[in-house]
LOZAFI-111551 format. One line per 4 residues: number of its first residue (from 1); their letters; for each residue x, y, z of C-alpha. Coordinates in nm, 2 decimals, decimal comma. Layout:
NUM> A> X/Y/Z; ...
***
This chain:
1> MKRM> 16,30/22,27/10,49; 16,22/22,56/10,71; 16,22/22,52/11,09; 15,90/22,63/11,26
5> WSGN> 16,05/22,66/11,61; 16,33/22,90/11,67; 16,61/22,84/11,92; 16,46/23,11/12,16
9> KHGV> 16,15/22,98/12,33; 15,91/23,22/12,49; 15,68/23,10/12,77; 15,68/22,77/12,96
13> SLLE> 15,58/22,42/12,85; 15,30/22,23/13,01; 15,55/22,00/13,19; 15,73/22,30/13,35
17> LTFA> 15,40/22,44/13,46; 15,30/22,10/13,61; 15,62/22,08/13,81; 15,58/22,44/13,94
21> MAIL> 15,22/22,36/14,05; 15,33/22,04/14,23; 15,60/22,23/14,42; 15,36/22,51/14,51
25> ATAL> 15,09/22,26/14,63; 15,35/22,08/14,84; 15,46/22,40/15,00; 15,10/22,51/15,07
29> GVTA> 15,02/22,17/15,22; 15,32/22,19/15,46; 15,23/22,54/15,55; 14,86/22,46/15,62
33> RSLV> 14,95/22,16/15,83; 15,19/22,38/16,04; 14,93/22,65/16,09; 14,67/22,39/16,21
37> SYYV> 14,93/22,24/16,45; 15,01/22,59/16,58; 14,64/22,67/16,63; 14,58/22,35/16,82
41> ALEV> 14,89/22,42/17,04; 14,77/22,78/17,10; 14,43/22,66/17,20; 14,57/22,40/17,45
45> QERR> 14,79/22,67/17,60; 14,49/22,90/17,65; 14,30/22,62/17,81; 14,59/22,54/18,04
49> ALGI> 14,62/22,90/18,15; 14,24/22,90/18,23; 14,27/22,57/18,42; 14,56/22,71/18,62
53> QHCR> 14,36/23,02/18,70; 14,07/22,79/18,82; 14,32/22,61/19,05; 14,45/22,94/19,19
57> TVLG> 14,09/23,05/19,25; 14,02/22,74/19,46; 14,35/22,78/19,65; 14,27/23,14/19,72
61> TLRE> 13,93/23,03/19,86; 14,10/22,77/20,08; 14,34/23,03/20,22; 14,04/23,25/20,31
65> IRDA> 13,87/22,95/20,48; 14,19/22,89/20,67; 14,21/23,25/20,78; 13,84/23,25/20,89
69> SGQD> 13,86/22,91/21,07; 14,16/22,97/21,29; 14,28/22,65/21,46; 13,99/22,45/21,32
73> FIET> 14,10/22,48/20,96; 14,23/22,12/20,97; 13,87/22,00/21,00; 13,70/22,28/20,81
77> IPLW> 13,89/22,26/20,48; 13,83/21,89/20,41; 13,46/21,94/20,49; 13,44/22,23/20,25
81> IADQ> 13,62/22,02/19,98; 13,38/21,73/20,03; 13,08/21,96/20,01; 13,21/22,12/19,68
85> EGTG> 13,30/21,78/19,52; 12,98/21,62/19,64; 12,79/21,82/19,37; 12,90/21,57/19,10
89> DEAY> 13,02/21,70/18,76; 12,97/22,06/18,85; 13,22/22,07/19,14; 13,32/22,42/19,22
93> AELI> 13,07/22,57/18,97; 12,95/22,83/19,21; 13,31/22,94/19,28; 13,43/22,93/18,92
97> DDLM> 13,21/23,12/18,68; 13,37/23,01/18,35; 13,43/22,63/18,38; 13,54/22,49/18,05
101> PGEL> 13,31/22,23/17,88; 13,41/21,89/18,02; 13,64/22,04/18,29; 13,67/21,86/18,62
105> VTTA> 13,83/22,04/18,91; 13,94/21,82/19,21; 14,12/21,89/19,53; 14,32/21,67/19,76
109> CTGL> 14,46/21,75/20,10; 14,70/21,55/20,32; 14,93/21,60/20,61; 15,26/21,74/20,48
113> LGGG> 15,49/21,54/20,71; 15,32/21,20/20,73; 15,08/21,20/20,43; 14,74/21,04/20,50
117> EPAD> 14,48/21,25/20,69; 14,51/21,63/20,68; 14,72/21,77/20,96; 14,91/22,09/21,03
121> PMHV> 15,09/22,17/20,80; 14,85/22,06/20,53; 14,95/22,00/20,17; 14,67/22,10/19,93
125> MVSS> 14,67/22,01/19,56; 14,41/22,13/19,31; 14,39/21,98/18,96; 14,19/22,07/18,66
129> AFPD> 14,14/21,81/18,39; 13,98/21,91/18,06; 13,96/21,78/17,70; 14,18/21,95/17,43
133> MLGR> 14,06/22,01/17,08; 14,16/21,65/16,98; 13,96/21,50/17,26; 14,26/21,41/17,47
137> TARV> 14,26/21,49/17,84; 14,49/21,76/17,95; 14,56/21,82/18,32; 14,71/22,11/18,52
141> EAST> 14,78/22,12/18,89; 14,86/22,38/19,16; 14,96/22,31/19,51; 15,03/22,49/19,83
145> ILTR> 15,10/22,43/20,20; 14,86/22,56/20,45; 14,95/22,61/20,82; 14,82/22,82/21,11
149> QD> 14,88/23,19/21,09; 14,99/23,23/21,46
***
């Protein structure tokens, strides 16, 4: 009898091709998942940077109010904050042009030494809360201490 197949095979069998495709599909799946995770993390970092910029904008405005108010800044700053936050969901919207969708900027001020009511020196903390791409709430904060300039 004559053999139809010789000892030297050329090409690949269907089983070898199936294994190669399975390995390739696994590698592509892991790579795609990593790229999606990277994109989500990058988007959150961009939103955090924007939130911090919004906090810095509010702090800069509070410093300007302190400079313009002189000794009365202890009364003026809490009134300005109450006026801004009294507008509801759009707090600080006239100050910050590019609020993120769902972003909530809040400000708190207390006396530095004893806490409680604002006093000189005054601890001011501004926070920005916003949803990330997965719907979870992310929060960034910036704070400063304000005192008289004399």
